[in-house]
N, C-alpha and C positions, 0 to 999 in steps of 0.2 A: 465649380462654376458651370451652370447649365447653358444650353444653347442660346436661350433668350439673353442671358447676361453677356455672353460672348458677342452676340450681335450688337447689343447696346454699346459695348466697349469699342468694337470695330467701327460702328457708325460714328461714334464720338471722335475717334482718332482720325477717321477719314475727313470729317468736317473740319476738324482743327488743322489738319495738314493742308487743306485747301486754303485756309487763311494764312498759313505759315509760309507758303511758297509765293514769293513776290518776283515780278519780272525785272525790277531795277533795284540794285543794292548800292547804296552810297555810304555805308558805314560798316564797321567791323568790330571784333573783340579788340585785340591788338593786331593791327594789320600787318600784312606781309612786308618784311624789310624794315619795320619800325624799331626793332631792337638790334643792337650790335651782335655780331656772331657769337662772341663769348658769352653774352647773357642768354642767348637762345640755347646754347649747349648746356650751360649751367642749370637753367630751369628744366630742360629736358631730362638731364641726369637726376635731378632732385625728384622727378616724378616716378622714376623706375621702381623703387621699392613699394610705393603706394599702388602702382599698377599691378605688380606681382601679387601683392596681398589681395587686391581686388579680384584678380583672376581666380585665385584660390577660394575666395569667398563665394563667388558666383558658382564655381564648380561644385563646392560643398552644398550650397543651397539647392541647386538643381538635381544633384545626385540624391538628396534626401526627399525633395518634393518636386518632382518633374512637372506637376501641374502649375507650378508658379511661373513657368516660362512666359505665359501670357501676361501676367502682372508685371514681370520684369521688362518685357517688351513695351508695355504700355508706359512704364516709367521712363524708358529711354525715349519713346516717341514724344512724351510730354516735354522732356528737356529740349528735344529738337525743335518742336513747334514754338514753345514759349520763348526760347532764346533767339529765335529767328526774327522776332518782332522787335525792332530796335529804333532808338532815337539817337541821332548824332550828338556827341557832346565834346569830348576832348579830341583834338586833332590826332588821328591815328587810332582812335578807339571810339566807343559808343556806349550808350546806356541801354540796357534791356534786362528783362527778367531772366532768371537762370533755370528755374524749374527743378533744380537738383535737391531741394529740400524734401520733396515727396519721396524720391528714391532713397535718400538717407534715412528717413523715418521708417520705411518699409524694409529695406535690405541692408542698412548700415552704410557708413560713408565709404568704406573700401570698395564695395561693389559699384558705387556711383562713379568712381574714378575711371572704370572701364567704359561705362555708359557715356560719360562725358567725353572721353577721348574719341569714341566712335562718332558721336554727334559733331564734335569739332572738326574731325576729318571730313565728314560729309559736307558740313557747312563751308569749309575752306575750299573744297574741290568743286562742289555743285553751285554754291551761292556766292562765292567770293567773300564770304563772311569770316574774317580771321585770316590766317595764313599758315602755310606749312612750316616756314621757318620759325614762326612764333607759337607753334602748336604746344611746345613744352610750357611756356609761360601761361598761355590760355588754359591749358589743362590744370596747371597748379592752382590758379586763382578760382576757376569756375568748377572744376571737377574734384578738387582735393580740399582746398582751404574752406570754401563755402560749405560743402557737405559735412565736413568734420565739425564745424561750428553749429550747423543745423542739428546734427545728431546730439551734440553736447547740450544744446539748449533744450532739445526734446527730453533728454534724460533728466535734466534738472527740473523741468516742469513736471515730469512723471513722479519724481521723488517728492516734489512739493504738492502732489495730488491735485494738480491743475487739470481741468477738463481736457480730454484728448483733442477736441476740436480746437480749443484755444492754444494748446501746446503745438499743434500743427501750424497754426497761424504764426506764432512767435518763432518757431524753428525755421520756417521758410523765409519769413521776412528778414530776420537777423542774419541768416546764412547768406541771403542775397546781398545785404549791405556789406557783410564782411568780404564777400567776393570782390566788391569794388574798392574796399580799403586795400586789399592785396594788389589789385590792378593799379591803383594809384601809387602804391609802393614800388611796383615794378617799373612804372613809367618814370617816377622820380629818381629811381636808382640809375636808370639809363640816360636820363636827360636832365642833369643838374649842373651842366658846365658853367652856366652864367649866374648861378646862385647857389645857396647852400642846399643840402639834401632836405632839411626840414622845411625850408621855404618852398621848394619844388613839390614836396609831398602835400603841404597845405594847399598849394595852388591847384593841384590835380584833384584833391578831395573836394575842394570848394566848387570846382567846375562840375564834378559829378553829382554833387548833393541835390541840386534843384530837380533833376530828373530822376535820380535813383531812389530817393526816399519815397516819393509816391509810388514808383514802380514796385518797390519792396513791399509796400502795404497791399498793393493790388495782388502781387504774387502770393502773399500770405492768405488773402481772402480766397483766391482761386484754389490754392492747395487745401484749405479748410473745406471748401465745397466738394472737392474731389474725394477727400477723406470721408465726408458724410455719405457720398454716393457709394463708396467701397464698403462702408459699414452696413449699408442696406443690401447690397447685391453681391458682395464677395467676402462674407464672414469666414467661410472655411479657409480661404487663402490668407486672410488676415490672422487667423489662428496659427496657420502654418509658419508665418514669418514672426510670430510672437507678439503681434500687435494686441491680440486678445489672449486671455488665458484659455486653457482648454475647456473650462466649464462655462465660459461666457458665450 
């Protein structure tokens, strides 16, 4: 990546960050204190093996291709910015894009677990978006479940010889939707005392759907546009992560 390309990426990240930082925050991922302590511990424990695999994945990638650190940082910044723009939906939660599909396509889903955890910590501490007690649940839904689905969809599209740009769209959009299926599952699991689990799950998913479906489509389009830009300005880096074959 030459100096001009780096300047373009830095300028884009700076502009995006300026839109992502807001003075007033009225909504969250799953907010502080909204899950019982046992659920917080369980979801946090479930994240540990994925985070360990993600650490090893990032370490391996950067040891082999040190120049990819800029692209990795850009993927993390994209997650931070796009997931900071939110619409209140379910009490104790919100609807927003996740941005994790891009990182999953480029670096694999394990690496995104680390990026997502870092983003969620910064958002919880600096923006009151999410919470420290619910960090495990939010990490599992946004930084683990969603990225793994995005990566799986991308591989399926690749095997079906679907255009790379369309593959990026479907991977990002469906990964976003699955994140909110898991969030609804987490909320229903913790808050179903007055009804059955199935009814609670249906209620939470129904409330999320009107905002999350269009947001997922928008995220798919944004991810596709970014991939198009990377194909034009960062082909060596895309070859290094395996997006392109060496002779392309």
